[in-house]
Z-matrix of the N, CA and C atoms (Angstrom, degrees):
N
C 1 1.446
C 2 1.534 1 110.68
N 3 1.358 2 116.20 1 -38.04
C 4 1.459 3 119.63 2 178.85
C 5 1.523 4 111.35 3 -63.19
N 6 1.323 5 115.82 4 -35.25
C 7 1.457 6 119.93 5 179.65
C 8 1.522 7 110.79 6 -63.12
N 9 1.312 8 116.65 7 -43.37
C 10 1.464 9 120.85 8 -179.17
C 11 1.526 10 110.17 9 -63.95
N 12 1.328 11 116.63 10 -43.40
C 13 1.468 12 120.51 11 179.78
C 14 1.530 13 110.05 12 -64.11
N 15 1.319 14 117.27 13 -43.08
C 16 1.462 15 120.88 14 178.86
C 17 1.514 16 112.36 15 -62.12
N 18 1.317 17 116.63 16 -44.51
C 19 1.462 18 120.70 17 179.44
C 20 1.523 19 110.70 18 -65.42
N 21 1.331 20 117.34 19 -41.16
C 22 1.467 21 120.51 20 178.07
C 23 1.530 22 111.10 21 -63.80
N 24 1.333 23 117.18 22 -39.22
C 25 1.464 24 120.30 23 177.05
C 26 1.530 25 111.07 24 -62.56
N 27 1.313 26 116.80 25 -42.80
C 28 1.463 27 120.63 26 179.35
C 29 1.524 28 110.89 27 -64.79
N 30 1.328 29 117.58 28 -43.93
C 31 1.465 30 120.58 29 178.09
C 32 1.529 31 111.43 30 -63.54
N 33 1.333 32 116.78 31 -39.64
C 34 1.461 33 121.15 32 177.32
C 35 1.528 34 110.55 33 -63.98
N 36 1.333 35 117.41 34 -38.99
C 37 1.464 36 121.74 35 178.24
C 38 1.523 37 111.15 36 -63.84
N 39 1.320 38 116.55 37 -41.07
C 40 1.469 39 120.27 38 178.14
C 41 1.527 40 110.07 39 -63.89
N 42 1.323 41 116.64 40 -43.08
C 43 1.467 42 120.66 41 179.57
C 44 1.534 43 111.14 42 -62.98
N 45 1.331 44 117.28 43 -44.92
C 46 1.464 45 120.84 44 178.91
C 47 1.535 46 109.91 45 -64.02
N 48 1.313 47 116.89 46 -40.56
C 49 1.468 48 120.80 47 179.64
C 50 1.514 49 112.50 48 -62.96
N 51 1.327 50 116.60 49 -44.25
C 52 1.471 51 120.14 50 178.76
C 53 1.523 52 110.27 51 -63.57
N 54 1.316 53 116.96 52 -42.07
C 55 1.466 54 120.94 53 178.57
C 56 1.528 55 110.44 54 -63.52
N 57 1.319 56 117.61 55 -41.14
C 58 1.458 57 121.24 56 178.29
C 59 1.517 58 112.90 57 -63.85
N 60 1.331 59 117.19 58 -41.78
C 61 1.461 60 120.96 59 178.05
C 62 1.525 61 110.28 60 -64.32
N 63 1.330 62 117.18 61 -42.79
C 64 1.465 63 120.18 62 178.49
C 65 1.522 64 111.76 63 -62.89
N 66 1.322 65 117.88 64 -41.37
C 67 1.463 66 120.62 65 177.83
C 68 1.520 67 110.88 66 -65.49
N 69 1.325 68 116.65 67 -38.41
C 70 1.458 69 120.12 68 179.88
C 71 1.528 70 110.45 69 -64.90
N 72 1.335 71 116.85 70 -41.76
C 73 1.461 72 120.75 71 178.95
C 74 1.522 73 112.04 72 -66.22
N 75 1.330 74 117.01 73 -35.62
C 76 1.460 75 121.22 74 -177.28
C 77 1.526 76 113.25 75 -84.36
N 78 1.331 77 118.53 76 0.33
C 79 1.459 78 120.21 77 -175.21
C 80 1.534 79 112.91 78 -82.68
N 81 1.327 80 117.89 79 -10.68
C 82 1.457 81 120.70 80 178.42
C 83 1.519 82 110.13 81 -125.06
N 84 1.316 83 115.80 82 153.81
C 85 1.457 84 120.80 83 177.57
C 86 1.526 85 108.91 84 -150.02
N 87 1.310 86 116.05 85 145.53
C 88 1.459 87 122.96 86 175.84
C 89 1.523 88 108.75 87 -120.44
N 90 1.329 89 115.13 88 137.26
C 91 1.460 90 121.07 89 178.48
C 92 1.523 91 107.74 90 -131.98
N 93 1.316 92 116.42 91 135.67
C 94 1.467 93 120.87 92 174.29
C 95 1.526 94 107.61 93 -107.79
N 96 1.318 95 114.74 94 124.94
C 97 1.454 96 120.70 95 -179.12
C 98 1.526 97 108.26 96 -136.84
N 99 1.320 98 116.59 97 116.61
C 100 1.468 99 123.03 98 -178.92
C 101 1.525 100 112.05 99 54.02
N 102 1.331 101 116.14 100 40.99
C 103 1.456 102 121.40 101 178.28
C 104 1.517 103 114.59 102 79.02
N 105 1.329 104 117.41 103 3.53
C 106 1.457 105 121.17 104 178.81
C 107 1.518 106 108.69 105 -105.97
N 108 1.333 107 115.18 106 132.28
C 109 1.456 108 120.21 107 179.14
C 110 1.527 109 108.66 108 -92.44
N 111 1.325 110 115.52 109 124.50
C 112 1.456 111 121.66 110 178.37
C 113 1.523 112 107.76 111 -111.89
N 114 1.322 113 115.94 112 123.89
C 115 1.466 114 121.70 113 -177.74
C 116 1.532 115 108.37 114 -113.62
N 117 1.316 116 116.03 115 126.15
C 118 1.461 117 120.32 116 177.65
C 119 1.521 118 109.15 117 -119.70
N 120 1.321 119 114.76 118 149.84
C 121 1.462 120 120.22 119 -179.59
C 122 1.522 121 109.16 120 -144.38
N 123 1.324 122 115.28 121 132.56
C 124 1.459 123 121.33 122 176.95
C 125 1.526 124 107.58 123 -100.23
N 126 1.337 125 115.72 124 98.73
C 127 1.467 126 119.29 125 -174.37
C 128 1.526 127 112.29 126 -68.99
N 129 1.325 128 118.71 127 -31.92
C 130 1.472 129 120.23 128 177.71
C 131 1.515 130 111.03 129 -64.91
N 132 1.334 131 116.17 130 -42.13
C 133 1.468 132 120.00 131 178.80
C 134 1.526 133 110.59 132 -66.48
N 135 1.318 134 116.70 133 -37.44
C 136 1.464 135 120.48 134 179.07
C 137 1.531 136 110.46 135 -66.64
N 138 1.331 137 117.06 136 -41.41
C 139 1.470 138 120.42 137 177.54
C 140 1.520 139 111.37 138 -63.21
N 141 1.331 140 116.65 139 -40.89
C 142 1.464 141 120.57 140 177.36
C 143 1.524 142 110.80 141 -62.43
N 144 1.330 143 116.46 142 -40.13
C 145 1.461 144 120.64 143 179.96
C 146 1.522 145 111.08 144 -64.00
N 147 1.325 146 116.88 145 -41.57
C 148 1.467 147 120.25 146 179.79
C 149 1.531 148 110.24 147 -65.99
N 150 1.325 149 117.08 148 -40.51
C 151 1.468 150 120.01 149 177.10
C 152 1.528 151 111.35 150 -63.32
N 153 1.329 152 117.05 151 -40.19
C 154 1.469 153 120.07 152 178.15
C 155 1.521 154 110.97 153 -64.39
N 156 1.331 155 117.39 154 -39.36
C 157 1.464 156 119.57 155 178.52
C 158 1.529 157 111.03 156 -65.63
N 159 1.321 158 116.92 157 -39.21
C 160 1.462 159 119.89 158 176.10
C 161 1.513 160 112.05 159 -64.36
N 162 1.329 161 116.44 160 -41.76
C 163 1.462 162 120.95 161 177.18
C 164 1.523 163 110.97 162 -63.50
N 165 1.326 164 116.91 163 -38.14
C 166 1.461 165 120.57 164 178.79
C 167 1.526 166 110.99 165 -62.53
N 168 1.319 167 116.80 166 -39.77
C 169 1.471 168 120.40 167 178.57
C 170 1.527 169 110.44 168 -64.83
N 171 1.331 170 116.55 169 -42.90
C 172 1.468 171 119.87 170 179.64
C 173 1.530 172 111.88 171 -65.06
N 174 1.327 173 117.12 172 -43.21
C 175 1.466 174 120.96 173 -179.79
C 176 1.529 175 109.96 174 -67.03
N 177 1.336 176 117.04 175 -37.92
C 178 1.464 177 120.38 176 176.97
C 179 1.525 178 110.69 177 -62.67
N 180 1.325 179 116.65 178 -43.86
C 181 1.467 180 120.06 179 178.09
C 182 1.524 181 110.95 180 -62.56
N 183 1.326 182 117.12 181 -39.59
C 184 1.465 183 120.44 182 178.03
C 185 1.527 184 110.93 183 -63.95
N 186 1.322 185 116.95 184 -41.75
C 187 1.461 186 120.74 185 178.75
C 188 1.516 187 112.40 186 -63.14
N 189 1.318 188 116.94 187 -42.91
C 190 1.468 189 121.01 188 178.51
C 191 1.524 190 109.81 189 -66.37
N 192 1.329 191 116.75 190 -39.46
C 193 1.463 192 120.41 191 178.36
C 194 1.532 193 111.19 192 -61.61
N 195 1.329 194 116.43 193 -44.69
C 196 1.472 195 120.16 194 -179.96
C 197 1.523 196 110.40 195 -62.98
N 198 1.334 197 116.95 196 -39.49
C 199 1.466 198 119.31 197 -179.95
C 200 1.528 199 112.15 198 -70.06
N 201 1.307 200 117.97 199 -28.11
C 202 1.467 201 120.80 200 -176.82
C 203 1.515 202 113.68 201 -92.90
N 204 1.326 203 118.98 202 3.98
C 205 1.449 204 120.49 203 177.02
C 206 1.523 205 110.66 204 -68.81
N 207 1.324 206 115.78 205 155.33
C 208 1.471 207 119.97 206 177.16
C 209 1.518 208 109.98 207 -60.12
N 210 1.288 209 115.23 208 143.39
C 211 1.450 210 120.92 209 -178.93
C 212 1.520 211 112.89 210 95.13
N 213 1.332 212 116.18 211 -9.08
C 214 1.457 213 121.03 212 177.79
C 215 1.524 214 108.67 213 -92.28
N 216 1.316 215 117.07 214 140.47
C 217 1.461 216 120.03 215 -177.91
C 218 1.528 217 112.40 216 -95.42
N 219 1.315 218 119.29 217 -15.24
C 220 1.458 219 122.74 218 179.68
C 221 1.519 220 108.21 219 -94.32
N 222 1.328 221 117.57 220 126.90
C 223 1.459 222 122.44 221 177.18
C 224 1.524 223 108.74 222 -113.43
N 225 1.336 224 114.80 223 133.24
C 226 1.460 225 120.23 224 -179.16
C 227 1.503 226 108.73 225 -108.20
C-alpha cells in the first residue's frame, strides 16, 4: 500500500510541476506593433507558478520518502 501511495505522490508532483512550468511560460508576452516592442507580464500568474513548482518539489520529496521507508521493496 505504501508503494502505491508513494508512486501516486510522485506522479502528482510531476503533474503539478508541468502545470507550474506551463503557467510560468504563459505569464509573459511580447507584441511588436509599428516597430515598438510591448512586453506584458502577469505577476500573479507567475507567483502562482512558482508556488506550484515549490509544492511539486515537496510532494516529490514526500513520495520518495514513502518509497524509501523500511518495509518497502522499491528503492529509488
